[in-house]
ROVEXVEX-780268 format. One line per 10 residues: number of its first residue (from 1); for each residue x, y, z of C-alpha. Coordinates in nm, 4 decimals, decimal comma, padded with zeros to 6 digits. Layout:
<pts>
NUM = X Y Z | ...
</pts>
This chain:
<pts>
1 = 00,0019 -00,0082 -00,0024 | 00,1363 00,3478 -00,0911 | 00,2017 00,6210 00,1580 | -00,0719 00,8209 -00,0080 | -00,3309 00,5492 00,0329 | -00,2542 00,5020 00,4011 | -00,2930 00,8817 00,4447 | -00,6415 00,8706 00,2829 | -00,7571 00,5913 00,4989 | -00,6255 00,7508 00,8098
11 = -00,7922 01,0795 00,7137 | -01,1212 00,9187 00,6486 | -01,1125 00,7364 00,9950 | -01,0163 01,0610 01,1624 | -01,3080 01,2475 00,9996 | -01,5687 00,9840 01,1046 | -01,6821 00,9802 00,7339 | -01,6909 00,6095 00,7100 | -01,9839 00,4067 00,8076 | -01,9253 00,2437 01,1521
21 = -01,6768 00,5017 01,3044 | -01,3796 00,3398 01,4811 | -01,2179 00,4514 01,7954 | -00,8700 00,3935 01,6575 | -00,6831 00,1093 01,5021 | -01,0074 -00,0344 01,3733 | -01,1826 -00,0626 01,7145 | -01,5697 -00,0054 01,6866 | -01,7610 00,1683 01,9747 | -01,8672 -00,0814 02,2452
31 = -02,2352 -00,2172 02,1891 | -02,4783 -00,0472 02,4133 | -02,8053 -00,2434 02,4055 | -03,1333 -00,1128 02,5572 | -03,2023 -00,2720 02,8991 | -03,5374 -00,3698 03,0052 | -03,6967 -00,0312 03,0856 | -04,0267 -00,1778 03,2420 | -03,9437 -00,0424 03,5973 | -03,9324 00,3238 03,4675
41 = -04,2007 00,5761 03,4104 | -04,3369 00,5919 03,0586 | -04,1853 00,9421 03,0062 | -03,8453 00,7995 03,1046 | -03,8828 00,5035 02,8836 | -03,9629 00,7215 02,5818 | -03,6773 00,9507 02,6630 | -03,4246 00,6734 02,6845 | -03,5355 00,5082 02,3775 | -03,5217 00,8289 02,1772
51 = -03,1602 00,9122 02,2896 | -03,0601 00,5423 02,2169 | -03,1925 00,5686 01,8669 | -03,0234 00,9123 01,8334 | -02,6921 00,7455 01,9309 | -02,7226 00,4495 01,6945 | -02,8326 00,6721 01,4119 | -02,5232 00,8916 01,4595 | -02,3084 00,5815 01,4512 | -02,4599 00,4608 01,1384
61 = -02,4468 00,7819 00,9553 | -02,0742 00,8210 01,0285 | -02,1108 01,1329 01,2496 | -01,7945 01,3057 01,3651 | -01,6063 01,1750 01,6923 | -01,7444 01,4684 01,8869 | -02,1099 01,4328 01,7710 | -02,1004 01,0624 01,8443 | -01,9265 01,1017 02,1755 | -02,1859 01,3576 02,2841
71 = -02,4739 01,1338 02,1776 | -02,3227 00,8322 02,3814 | -02,2473 01,0675 02,6683 | -02,6011 01,1890 02,6847 | -02,7240 00,8399 02,6652 | -02,4835 00,7299 02,9460 | -02,6240 01,0197 03,1615 | -02,9815 00,8996 03,1044 | -02,8868 00,5354 03,1994 | -02,6980 00,6520 03,5065
81 = -02,9829 00,8870 03,6281 | -03,2268 00,5945 03,5808 | -02,9857 00,3702 03,7561 | -02,9394 00,1346 03,4657 | -02,5675 00,1109 03,5551 | -02,4700 -00,1723 03,3264 | -02,5977 -00,0080 03,0291 | -02,4368 00,3394 03,1384 | -02,0860 00,1953 03,1670 | -02,0230 00,1178 02,7940
91 = -02,1952 00,4422 02,6854 | -01,9700 00,6506 02,9180 | -01,6615 00,4455 02,7936 | -01,7448 00,5318 02,4319 | -01,7894 00,8951 02,5003 | -01,4588 00,9112 02,6913 | -01,2662 00,7459 02,3983 | -01,4312 00,9641 02,1366 | -01,3963 01,2918 02,3553 | -01,0879 01,2389 02,5550
101 = -01,0605 01,6028 02,6614 | -01,4078 01,6222 02,8020 | -01,4003 01,6110 03,1807 | -01,7587 01,5108 03,2084 | -01,7113 01,1445 03,1145 | -01,4348 01,0374 03,3438 | -01,6020 01,2321 03,6163 | -01,9357 01,0581 03,5605 | -01,7467 00,7310 03,5344 | -01,5906 00,7851 03,8618
111 = -01,9382 00,8164 04,0260 | -02,0727 00,5205 03,8195 | -01,7787 00,2926 03,9434 | -01,8439 00,4263 04,3040 | -02,2168 00,2933 04,2720 | -02,1217 -00,0550 04,1455 | -01,8463 -00,0945 04,4005 | -01,5336 -00,0801 04,1691 | -01,3060 00,1401 04,3975 | -01,0004 00,1154 04,1839
121 = -01,1737 00,2138 03,8730 | -01,3460 00,4964 04,0493 | -01,0088 00,6370 04,1746 | -00,8436 00,6064 03,8354 | -01,1520 00,8065 03,6760 | -01,1523 01,0921 03,9270 | -00,7696 01,1109 03,8884 | -00,8223 01,1286 03,5127 | -01,0846 01,4068 03,5689 | -00,8451 01,5957 03,7882
131 = -00,5832 01,5604 03,5166 | -00,8349 01,7528 03,2861 | -00,9393 02,0024 03,5443 | -00,6990 02,0128 03,8283 | -00,9071 02,2710 04,0407 | -01,2231 02,0951 04,0315 | -01,3475 02,0718 04,3885 | -01,6049 01,8076 04,3511 | -01,3533 01,5755 04,1904 | -01,1108 01,6428 04,4709
141 = -01,3667 01,5799 04,7377 | -01,4988 01,2496 04,5790 | -01,1426 01,1104 04,5238 | -01,0668 01,2111 04,8900 | -01,3709 01,0175 05,0078 | -01,2791 00,7291 04,8105 | -00,9364 00,7198 04,9916 | -01,0955 00,7656 05,3249 | -01,3355 00,4714 05,2545 | -01,0166 00,2641 05,1923
151 = -00,8793 00,3811 05,5212 | -00,6066 00,5911 05,3562 | -00,6296 00,9392 05,5389 | -00,2655 01,0210 05,4325 | -00,3769 01,0190 05,0676 | -00,7168 01,2050 05,1398 | -00,5848 01,4987 05,3451 | -00,3667 01,6563 05,0701 | -00,6497 01,6523 04,8225 | -00,8876 01,7985 05,0861
161 = -00,6404 02,0695 05,1804 | -00,6261 02,1749 04,8204 | -01,0073 02,1713 04,8051 | -01,0203 02,3847 05,1047 | -00,7898 02,6429 04,9622 | -01,0360 02,6629 04,6629 | -01,3574 02,6475 04,8700 | -01,2892 02,7316 05,2390 | -01,6547 02,7432 05,3411 | -01,7604 02,4093 05,1697
171 = -01,9291 02,2001 05,4501 | -01,8334 01,8922 05,2516 | -01,4650 01,9912 05,2393 | -01,4409 02,0892 05,6156 | -01,6489 01,7793 05,7178 | -01,4173 01,5345 05,5150 | -01,0967 01,7095 05,6612 | -01,2520 01,6286 06,0034 | -01,3181 01,2652 05,9193 | -00,9613 01,2366 05,7916
181 = -00,8281 01,3697 06,1253 | -01,0532 01,1201 06,2962 | -00,9182 00,8475 06,0884 | -00,5673 00,9420 06,1824 | -00,6573 00,9436 06,5631 | -00,6427 01,3285 06,6007 | -00,9688 01,3376 06,7962 | -00,9220 01,7083 06,9017 | -00,8717 01,8407 06,5454 | -01,1483 01,6073 06,4180
191 = -01,3974 01,7639 06,6806 | -01,3000 02,1189 06,5740 | -01,3485 02,0630 06,2094 | -01,6671 01,8735 06,2433 | -01,8117 02,1356 06,4758 | -01,7056 02,4059 06,2117 | -01,8887 02,1893 05,9422 | -02,1978 02,1826 06,1364 | -02,1923 02,5607 06,1953 | -02,1597 02,6094 05,8201
201 = -02,4509 02,3771 05,7580 | -02,6499 02,2495 06,0765 | -02,8559 02,0304 05,8394 | -02,5661 01,7926 05,7874 | -02,7057 01,5798 06,0656 | -02,4980 01,2718 05,9665 | -02,1929 01,4470 06,0967 | -02,3113 01,3900 06,4523 | -02,1861 01,0416 06,4267 | -01,8292 01,1115 06,3668
211 = -01,8376 01,3920 06,5980 | -01,9688 01,1722 06,8748 | -01,6645 00,9398 06,7973 | -01,4298 01,2350 06,8215 | -01,5592 01,3450 07,1694 | -01,5651 00,9818 07,2833 | -01,1820 00,9737 07,1862 | -01,1410 01,2867 07,3909 | -01,3135 01,1143 07,6816 | -01,6050 01,3764 07,6824
221 = -01,8631 01,1008 07,7068 | -02,1567 01,3206 07,7851 | -02,0892 01,5356 07,4641 | -02,0428 01,2194 07,2704 | -02,3890 01,0851 07,3776 | -02,5449 01,4122 07,3030 | -02,4169 01,4118 06,9438 | -02,5116 01,0267 06,9077 | -02,8773 01,1325 06,9827 | -02,8793 01,3942 06,7312
231 = -02,7549 01,1661 06,4431 | -02,9768 01,1290 06,1402 | -02,8947 01,0021 05,7909 | -02,8592 01,3147 05,5811 | -02,6441 01,4063 05,2830 | -02,3510 01,6355 05,3552 | -02,4146 01,9036 05,0788 | -02,1553 01,9508 04,8033 | -02,1913 02,2123 04,5303 | -02,1507 01,9782 04,2337
241 = -02,2667 02,1180 03,9081 | -02,2041 01,8185 03,6981 | -02,4053 01,5854 03,9373 | -02,6848 01,8557 03,9542 | -02,6952 01,8282 03,5530 | -02,7127 01,4466 03,5907 | -02,9938 01,4813 03,8335 | -03,2075 01,6942 03,5969 | -03,1544 01,4811 03,2810 | -03,4513 01,2460 03,3210
251 = -03,7989 01,3630 03,2342 | -03,9325 01,2451 03,5751 | -04,1015 01,4016 03,8755 | -03,7671 01,3995 04,0676 | -03,5786 01,5808 03,8118 | -03,8545 01,8468 03,7502 | -03,8352 01,8946 04,1339 | -03,4713 01,9599 04,1134 | -03,5198 02,1972 03,8202 | -03,7707 02,3916 04,0113
261 = -03,5674 02,4369 04,3349 | -03,2948 02,5748 04,1173 | -03,5287 02,8170 03,9585 | -03,6395 02,9236 04,3106 | -03,2736 02,9600 04,4229 | -03,2342 03,1914 04,1169 | -03,5438 03,3841 04,1895 | -03,7263 03,2612 03,8810 | -04,0638 03,2040 04,0355 | -04,2484 03,1447 03,7082
271 = -03,9881 02,8962 03,5868 | -04,0162 02,7227 03,9166 | -04,3950 02,7044 03,8821 | -04,3594 02,5466 03,5451 | -04,1079 02,2830 03,6415 | -04,3182 02,1885 03,9524 | -04,6377 02,1528 03,7452 | -04,4634 01,9439 03,4893 | -04,3320 01,7078 03,7637 | -04,6819 01,6725 03,9076
281 = -04,8012 01,5674 03,5603 | -04,5659 01,2764 03,5797 | -04,6571 01,1344 03,9256 | -04,9483 01,0642 04,1450 | -05,0368 01,3452 04,3804 | -05,0606 01,1130 04,6874 | -04,6906 00,9977 04,6674 | -04,4329 01,1548 04,8710 | -04,2881 01,3130 04,5555 | -04,6160 01,4252 04,4487
291 = -04,6826 01,5882 04,7723 | -04,3575 01,7460 04,7845 | -04,3922 01,9045 04,4339 | -04,7435 02,0328 04,5413 | -04,5807 02,2006 04,8447 | -04,3050 02,3540 04,6321 | -04,5719 02,4595 04,3803 | -04,7386 02,6334 04,6565 | -04,4190 02,8209 04,7523 | -04,3658 02,9457 04,3914
301 = -04,7320 03,0726 04,3603 | -04,6830 03,2461 04,7128 | -04,3667 03,4271 04,5897 | -04,5675 03,5275 04,2765 | -04,8382 03,6940 04,5117 | -05,1042 03,4378 04,4464 | -05,1817 03,3657 04,8074 | -05,5044 03,1770 04,7739 | -05,3565 02,9511 04,5047 | -05,0578 02,8942 04,7231
311 = -05,2905 02,8021 05,0160 | -05,4866 02,5442 04,8113 | -05,1688 02,3684 04,7221 | -05,0495 02,3586 05,0901 | -05,3793 02,2401 05,2118 | -05,4070 01,9647 04,9353 | -05,0712 01,8396 05,0273 | -05,1496 01,7977 05,3920 | -05,4812 01,6438 05,3234 | -05,3105 01,3558 05,1148
321 = -05,0503 01,3081 05,3906 | -05,0426 00,9871 05,6034 | -05,2249 01,0049 05,9379 | -04,8915 00,9707 06,1346 | -04,5402 00,9001 06,1184 | -04,2272 01,0651 05,9847 | -04,3092 01,2678 05,6552 | -04,1105 01,5533 05,5495 | -04,3427 01,6661 05,2794 | -04,6242 01,6918 05,5183
331 = -04,4194 01,8713 05,7810 | -04,2987 02,1381 05,5221 | -04,6584 02,1926 05,3984 | -04,7785 02,2398 05,7608 | -04,4834 02,4713 05,8473 | -04,5736 02,6933 05,5300 | -04,9233 02,7050 05,6406 | -04,8207 02,7912 05,9913 | -04,5864 03,0754 05,8775 | -04,8701 03,2240 05,6669
341 = -05,1250 03,1988 05,9560 | -04,8855 03,3549 06,2040 | -04,8040 03,6405 05,9503 | -05,1720 03,7109 05,9290 | -05,2080 03,7200 06,3120 | -05,4112 03,3904 06,3265 | -05,2269 03,2442 06,6232 | -05,4493 02,9399 06,6810 | -05,4406 02,8174 06,3421 | -05,0640 02,8758 06,3245
351 = -05,0076 02,6756 06,6303 | -05,2171 02,3947 06,4938 | -05,0191 02,3670 06,1774 | -04,6688 02,4179 06,3318 | -04,7598 02,1451 06,5892 | -04,8393 01,9152 06,2962 | -04,5143 02,0185 06,1271 | -04,3139 01,8965 06,4236 | -04,5168 01,5784 06,4643 | -04,4248 01,4797 06,1082
361 = -04,0664 01,5843 06,1547 | -03,9525 01,5971 06,5101 | -03,5980 01,7143 06,3998 | -03,7137 02,0120 06,2016 | -03,5445 02,3158 06,3672 | -03,7276 02,5748 06,1664 | -04,0710 02,4160 06,2664 | -03,9715 02,4042 06,6405 | -03,8617 02,7706 06,6268 | -04,1675 02,8821 06,4600
371 = -04,3864 02,6719 06,7044 | -04,2047 02,8187 07,0000 | -04,2500 03,1751 06,8599 | -04,6214 03,1319 06,7929 | -04,6826 02,9846 07,1439 | -04,4709 03,2477 07,3095 | -04,6513 03,5268 07,1175 | -04,9889 03,3725 07,2114 | -04,8942 03,4189 07,5770 | -04,8350 03,0422 07,6231
381 = -04,4771 03,1134 07,7243 | -04,4297 02,7958 07,9467 | -04,5418 02,5781 07,6450 | -04,2913 02,7546 07,4178 | -03,9862 02,6592 07,6259 | -03,9593 02,2939 07,5397 | -03,9820 02,3885 07,1697 | -03,6871 02,6182 07,1921 | -03,5016 02,3539 07,4041 | -03,5549 02,0759 07,1493
391 = -03,4531 02,3148 06,8665 | -03,1223 02,3726 07,0509 | -03,0860 02,0009 07,1113 | -03,0882 01,9208 06,7323 | -02,8797 02,2333 06,6545 | -02,6935 02,3975 06,9365 | -02,5948 02,6843 06,7179 | -02,9768 02,7914 06,6703 | -02,9280 03,1479 06,8209 | -03,2966 03,2177 06,7390
401 = -03,4001 02,9382 06,9837 | -03,1668 03,0988 07,2509 | -03,3256 03,4386 07,2020 | -03,6885 03,3021 07,2069 | -03,6202 03,1013 07,5194 | -03,4904 03,4115 07,7059 | -03,7925 03,6146 07,5863 | -04,0357 03,3604 07,7230 | -03,8551 03,3703 08,0530 | -03,8803 03,7536 08,0640
411 = -04,2685 03,7233 07,9925 | -04,2854 03,4724 08,2804 | -04,0867 03,7165 08,5041 | -03,8158 03,4771 08,5793 | -03,5493 03,7359 08,5826 | -03,2654 03,5298 08,7253 | -03,3217 03,2472 08,4903 | -03,3419 03,4888 08,1967 | -03,0020 03,6329 08,2953 | -02,8391 03,3081 08,3462
421 = -02,9689 03,1678 08,0295 | -02,8455 03,4811 07,8260 | -02,5074 03,4703 07,9878 | -02,4643 03,1094 07,8978 | -02,5932 03,1932 07,5436 | -02,3476 03,4683 07,4930 | -02,0628 03,2448 07,5950 | -02,1731 02,9787 07,3620 | -02,2321 03,2122 07,0826 | -02,0311 03,5325 07,1165
431 = -02,0576 03,6322 06,7629 | -02,4508 03,6754 06,7848 | -02,5048 04,0455 06,8844 | -02,8778 03,9938 06,9408 | -02,7958 03,7644 07,2391 | -02,5620 04,0194 07,3831 | -02,8197 04,2929 07,3259 | -03,0819 04,0874 07,5086 | -02,8606 04,0243 07,8035 | -02,7814 04,4055 07,8232
441 = -03,1520 04,4934 07,8467 | -03,2161 04,2382 08,1261 | -02,9029 04,3626 08,3097 | -03,0257 04,7275 08,2702 | -03,3929 04,7016 08,3586 | -03,4919 04,3792 08,5411 | -03,7249 04,4534 08,8382 | -03,5140 04,2218 09,0502 | -03,2179 04,4229 09,1849 | -03,0116 04,1105 09,2272
451 = -03,0323 04,0603 08,8510 | -02,9394 04,4145 08,7480 | -02,5875 04,5228 08,6657 | -02,5851 04,8678 08,4964 | -02,2077 04,8901 08,4647 | -02,1975 04,5553 08,2793 | -02,4874 04,6500 08,0637 | -02,3133 04,9734 07,9653 | -02,0018 04,7799 07,8595 | -02,2132 04,5583 07,6477
461 = -02,3964 04,8358 07,4840 | -02,0857 05,0441 07,4161 | -01,9440 04,7370 07,2250 | -02,2732 04,6861 07,0283 | -02,2789 05,0585 06,9316 | -01,9630 05,0409 06,7782 | -02,1266 04,8187 06,4976 | -02,4892 04,9044 06,5164 | -02,6757 05,2227 06,5254 | -03,0258 05,0516 06,5183
471 = -03,3111 05,2150 06,7152 | -03,3351 04,9179 06,9461 | -02,9625 04,9657 07,0539 | -03,0278 05,3234 07,1158 | -03,3213 05,2479 07,3271 | -03,1062 04,9991 07,5298 | -02,8326 05,2675 07,5668 | -03,1005 05,4946 07,7284 | -03,2298 05,2290 07,9608 | -02,8696 05,1735 08,0725
481 = -02,7910 05,5281 08,1357 | -03,1052 05,5698 08,3267 | -03,0199 05,2590 08,5464 | -02,6914 05,4316 08,6140 | -02,8511 05,7544 08,7076 | -02,7637 05,9686 08,4219 | -03,1244 06,0606 08,3370 | -03,0648 06,3678 08,1407 | -02,8471 06,1867 07,8875 | -03,0956 05,8969 07,8819
491 = -03,3615 06,1210 07,7984 | -03,1562 06,2991 07,5127 | -03,0801 05,9653 07,3531 | -03,4545 05,8475 07,3969 | -03,5653 06,1626 07,2181 | -03,3171 06,0866 06,9320 | -03,4428 05,7349 06,8863 | -03,8001 05,8457 06,9166 | -03,7433 06,1023 06,6401 | -03,6023 05,8294 06,4154
501 = -03,9020 05,6048 06,4758 | -04,1292 05,9017 06,3860 | -03,9498 05,9556 06,0644 | -03,9669 05,5851 05,9839 | -04,3474 05,6047 06,0388 | -04,3430 05,3562 06,3367 | -04,6517 05,5034 06,5011 | -04,7016 05,2169 06,7577 | -04,3372 05,2197 06,8577 | -04,3376 05,6038 06,8945
511 = -04,6221 05,5525 07,1567 | -04,4228 05,2875 07,3570 | -04,1100 05,4926 07,3455 | -04,2815 05,8074 07,4711 | -04,3660 05,6148 07,7836 | -03,9960 05,5474 07,8651 | -03,9062 05,9212 07,7783 | -04,1494 06,0395 08,0383 | -03,9912 05,8028 08,2859 | -03,6554 05,9525 08,2250
521 = -03,7800 06,3022 08,2374 | -03,9252 06,2208 08,5870 | -03,5759 06,0823 08,6774 | -03,7047 05,7236 08,6999 | -03,5504 05,4145 08,5466 | -03,7199 05,1663 08,3024 | -03,8033 04,8407 08,4819 | -03,9229 04,6171 08,1945 | -03,6863 04,4973 07,9109 | -03,9542 04,4690 07,6533
531 = -04,3058 04,5925 07,7552 | -04,5797 04,3606 07,6532 | -04,6786 04,5657 07,3503 | -04,3191 04,5568 07,2104 | -04,3190 04,4124 06,8596 | -04,0993 04,1275 06,9801 | -04,4005 03,9898 07,1716 | -04,6855 04,0694 06,9249 | -04,8608 03,7994 06,7474 | -04,7021 03,7725 06,3905
541 = -04,4425 03,5751 06,2004 | -04,1598 03,3861 06,3728 | -03,8300 03,5595 06,4625 | -03,6694 03,4454 06,1301 | -03,9090 03,2731 05,8962 | -03,6897 03,0851 05,6375 | -03,7783 03,0214 05,2592 | -03,5063 02,7607 05,2454 | -03,6816 02,5741 05,5493 | -03,9968 02,5971 05,3493
551 = -03,8440 02,4447 05,0205 | -03,5457 02,2339 05,1180
</pts>
């Protein structure tokens, strides 16, 4: 054969112009037969068959390597998302051979090998992905997790340290570093890192198990037992765009839910509504995914200002829920209804829905907080205390629970208990100014002279005033000055905050502030941290209603 003939053959193969494109040296793409799709929804079956026909058609028509590789890759993703792993493997391998510079295929292969238990191949695939994209944080984390699973913390830690340099606030990275330290026997560092991870995201409840092991290693058995009780199976979130894309590939109820949540996160309320409606069209409404979609559809409608339509979706979701037992979609729907009822001043209805929310999910911190706030504001303070305590048991970093508990004690006139609680709270969370502020008010105004400490209150308020000039802090400064006997200055500051409230149109607050001003003008101190008509006690929405709690 002449040199020119060889050149022509090679050129034809490289262009993919011949029927039955080869992967090099005459190798054909691996066969990718359709698996039995009977267990999948009809919409998924149709989607998979269409993409399979597309890939086979491109191979038969002599498409380019890039076109055929993309077709096989898309097919592999559909198989992978639908959990047809045996079919996904040859599709991904074909895509990788045809598109060797595309990071997606070795990355997805790494995840696929993990699912089927082929650790060595998973490691090789993630390493290949990192060769193509060295600063890929998800690939670093997944490769490190594989090393930790094999008991090789020494190999995992450099990967995680690099990931941390790229994403220092990633809960997945910090948590994995903590687990690596635990695997090395460094219980102190493990505890520090795992506590940091839980501070970043308190919902990562699965981290309570390794944290319990760390404290047990430190001999702190009581803390270890406390964390063991809080353990719950839950994913440690990792921002992973490629896996997010995989999760939205299928035309299924779950994938449309994922798309809808992404639209909510982006502020695209109408796009979220469309996605949730499409998901509902693919599943039965009484299923957990159906009720979850219904609830999230209600959220998107609420955000678009369609309150009655939103309430209809929430109420339908709760009506289809099981009578009892753990059920997160039911808990979230009741939580949303409770928040709306509380916002409208309908305390009894709010308490009813929020009580159901915690019945369906006893570990829901937002539901516990909202129920505690609703009970407290309905003057059922003693009933609110266990709700705040349970929220703190699940998440010791829930500063809102600490504040709500203190406010309930104030309403119950338990001045010494309120002071002690706030002092412990400030020590536990010194970075939360609302706790320091509440302590200053109690120290400055408590009717019990054994509880008051004007000098200490002044030190706290002076520090708060360096970073916050809010009206509430100004009021507290005036209260403190009056406690210290400087009534003229207290009155001057109170006039200033009163004027600010008038300019802001806060008529109810102006009337309340005028009462304290009269006290100072009469050279009398204030003896109530928050009067009963203070906004912090009034019926209304919880201290911090959370959209993320409603949709996550």
